C-alpha positions as CSV (number, residue, x, y, z in Angstrom):
1,T,9.1,-7.2,-16.4
2,Q,6.4,-6.1,-14.0
3,V,7.6,-3.5,-11.8
4,L,6.8,-1.8,-8.8
5,V,8.5,1.2,-7.2
6,E,7.4,2.6,-4.0
7,S,8.8,6.2,-3.1
8,G,8.1,8.6,-0.2
9,G,9.0,6.6,2.9
10,A,10.7,9.0,5.4
11,L,11.3,9.5,9.3
12,V,8.6,11.8,10.5
13,Q,7.4,12.8,13.8
14,A,3.9,11.2,15.7
15,G,1.1,13.1,14.3
16,E,2.6,14.0,11.4
17,S,1.4,12.9,7.9
18,L,3.2,11.0,4.9
19,S,2.2,10.1,1.3
20,L,3.6,7.1,-0.3
21,S,3.6,6.1,-3.9
22,C,3.8,3.2,-6.0
23,T,4.8,3.2,-9.8
24,A,3.8,0.4,-12.0
25,S,5.2,-0.7,-15.2
26,G,5.0,-3.8,-17.5
27,L,1.4,-4.6,-16.6
28,S,-1.8,-3.5,-17.7
29,F,-2.3,-1.1,-14.5
30,D,-6.1,-1.2,-14.3
31,D,-6.3,-4.9,-14.7
32,Y,-4.9,-5.2,-11.2
33,V,-6.1,-5.2,-7.7
34,M,-3.5,-2.8,-5.8
35,G,-2.6,-3.1,-2.0
36,W,-0.4,-1.4,0.8
37,F,1.3,-3.7,2.9
38,R,3.7,-3.2,5.9
39,Q,6.3,-5.2,8.3
40,A,7.8,-4.0,11.3
41,P,10.6,-5.6,12.7
42,G,9.6,-9.2,14.4
43,K,6.5,-8.9,12.9
44,E,4.3,-10.5,10.2
45,R,3.4,-8.5,7.2
46,E,0.3,-6.9,7.4
47,G,-2.1,-6.0,4.9
48,I,-3.4,-2.3,5.7
49,S,-5.1,-1.0,2.5
50,C,-6.3,-2.5,-0.6
51,I,-8.5,-1.2,-3.6
52,N,-10.2,-2.5,-6.9
53,W,-8.9,-1.7,-10.1
54,S,-11.3,1.2,-10.7
55,G,-10.5,2.7,-7.2
56,T,-14.2,2.3,-5.9
57,H,-14.0,0.1,-3.3
58,T,-11.2,0.2,-0.9
59,V,-10.6,-1.7,2.6
60,Y,-8.8,-0.7,5.6
61,A,-7.1,-2.5,8.2
62,D,-8.5,-1.3,11.4
63,S,-5.1,-0.4,12.6
64,V,-5.2,2.7,10.2
65,K,-9.3,3.0,9.4
66,G,-9.7,6.5,9.3
67,R,-5.9,8.0,9.2
68,F,-4.9,6.3,6.0
69,T,-6.4,7.1,2.5
70,I,-5.9,4.8,-0.3
71,S,-6.2,6.2,-3.9
72,R,-5.2,5.1,-7.7
73,D,-4.5,7.0,-10.4
74,N,-4.9,4.5,-13.6
75,A,-4.0,7.3,-16.5
76,K,-0.4,7.0,-14.5
77,N,-0.2,3.9,-13.5
78,T,0.1,4.6,-9.9
79,L,-0.9,3.8,-6.6
80,Y,-1.0,6.1,-3.3
81,L,-1.3,6.0,0.1
82,Q,-2.1,9.2,2.3
83,M,-1.5,8.5,6.0
84,N,-2.4,11.3,8.5
85,S,-1.9,11.4,12.3
86,L,0.8,8.7,12.1
87,K,2.1,7.0,15.1
88,L,5.0,5.3,16.9
89,E,3.4,1.6,15.4
90,D,3.5,3.1,11.7
91,T,7.0,1.9,11.8
92,A,7.8,-0.3,9.0
93,V,8.7,-1.1,5.9
94,Y,6.0,-0.4,3.5
95,Y,5.2,-2.3,-0.4
96,C,2.9,-1.9,-2.8
97,A,2.0,-5.4,-4.4
98,A,-0.6,-5.8,-7.3
99,R,-2.5,-8.9,-8.4
100,H,-4.7,-9.8,-11.5
101,T,-8.4,-8.6,-10.6
102,A,-9.4,-12.0,-12.3
103,V,-7.8,-13.7,-9.2
104,V,-8.7,-11.7,-6.2
105,T,-10.8,-9.3,-4.9
106,S,-9.5,-6.1,-2.8
107,D,-10.7,-7.4,0.1
108,D,-9.1,-10.7,-0.1
109,F,-5.8,-9.3,-1.4
110,C,-5.4,-7.7,2.0
111,K,-6.3,-11.0,3.7
112,A,-3.9,-13.3,1.9
113,P,-2.2,-11.8,-0.8
114,G,-1.0,-14.9,-2.3
115,G,1.0,-14.2,-5.3
116,G,1.5,-11.3,-7.5
117,Y,4.0,-8.3,-7.9
118,W,6.0,-6.5,-5.1
119,G,8.1,-3.7,-5.0
120,Q,11.1,-3.3,-2.9
121,G,9.3,-1.2,0.2
122,T,10.4,2.2,1.4
123,Q,11.0,2.7,5.1
124,V,8.5,4.9,7.6
125,T,10.3,5.6,10.6
126,V,7.8,7.6,13.0
127,S,9.6,8.9,16.3
128,S,8.6,10.7,19.4
């Protein structure tokens, strides 16, 4: 069974930093494009950052570019999201997702994830 488990969500103040992790099991991690998505109440899900299987290509939504950094450690089957200079509008449930590299690129995955595997989400709340 393929499982993605996010961790690291918390309540933080605006301007602070937070790091999320996503650990995968039951899949060949380095065969998968990985991504971070978020959904705020009343808003559509947003693909905020995706990374190719080797970690050599990353994409970011304009809303987080320059503040968030995605990375992966294939030896640890883990995806990371370093979030700096957090803003109130970053408040959302953050999900990690995986889709096989044979069917999607990291650029396309962020735009339209389609299928794949999803974690249960972790709440990030930014307060003023």
